[in-house]
Residue, then its C-alpha position, 0 to 999 in steps of 0.5 A: m558100344d554097338r557092332k557098327t560103332s565098334a567097327r567104325a572105331c576100329a577104322l578110326v584107330f587105323v586111320v589115326a595110327f597110320a595116317a596121322g597128320m595126313a589129309y586124304t589126297p585122291s590118286a591121279a586116277a580120281r573118279t570124276p562124277s557124272v553129275k553134280a555132287p552135293e557136299d554131304s553125299f556119297l558122291a562127294s565122299d572119300d569112299y567114292q574116290d577110294s580106288d579099292e571101292i567098287v562103285g558105279v556098277f549097280l547103283k550109279d552117280p545119280e543115286y549116289a548124289k542123293m545118298t547121305e552118310d549115317f542114314s537112319p530114317n527109322g532106328p537102324e543106321f546105314d553107312w549111306g542111304w536115301e529114302s523117298a518121301g512118304l514111303d509106306i511099305h504096307q501099300y505093297s503086297t509083293v516083292r521080287i528079290t535079285v542078288k548080284n555079285d560084283f565083288g568077285l570070287l567068294d563062297p558060291d553059296y553066299p549070294k543065295y544065302v543073302e537072298q534067303a536072309f532078305t526073303m525072310a525079312m520081306k516076309q516079316l513085313g507081310l510081303k509075298v516074295v515072288d520069283g523072277k517071272a511073276p509080276a510084283d509090286l516091288d523090286l528089291g535089288i542087292d549087289i555084293v560089292d565087298y566081302s571078307s570071310e576072315s578077321h584081320f588086324a589093323v594096327v592095334t585092333m581086329i576087324e571082323p568079317f564083313v559084307e558090303l551091300e548096295i540095295r535098291l528098293k523100286s516100285t515096278k509100277s512107277g519105275k521110281d526108286l523108293l530106298l537106296i542103301r550102301n552099307q558095310e556090316h561086320n559080324h562074326t561071319p559074313k552070313l551073320a553080317a548079311m542077316e543083320t543088314a536084312r534085319d535092319l532093313m526090315k526094321t527101317l521099313k516097318k513103320 
């Protein structure tokens, strides 16, 4: 059982033990999507309605409407995602990386570490990473939307530290999205979780 499958199994144990026989019921303050929500999209999911989830700050409802669960276009699996048809990363030469923190208080060095992890991944794909002032073929935007630096117990199992990221890869020439991801990765530390997400993105784009 891989780490992602194990993390999902932990979540399932918690749900079964704590809420057996109970269906999910949105709160009185349930979110109302601004666009039509396809049945299998993140926009129509319980995750989107969960009041503890940070949504709509970086990626918005139109992007969520395209993102499907267990997104795996080329090996690694992400919780939610979407890819433009015919995406070929080898058509591009340069990329600009920006990292946001919409989670709130965390290690002040962590966003920089996330940037370094994805910088290494993009370089492995043969892309030149440029700074914010230089022109680039691609924009890779990353937002930290959830984070835990500690393990904690849920009923009969332990949930490892994690980071949840939203990722958008966009063509600067056309302004169109090429890849959208929302993924929570568990590992021994949040740094390792970020590195694993960056590595999975690299594998996904390396076709």
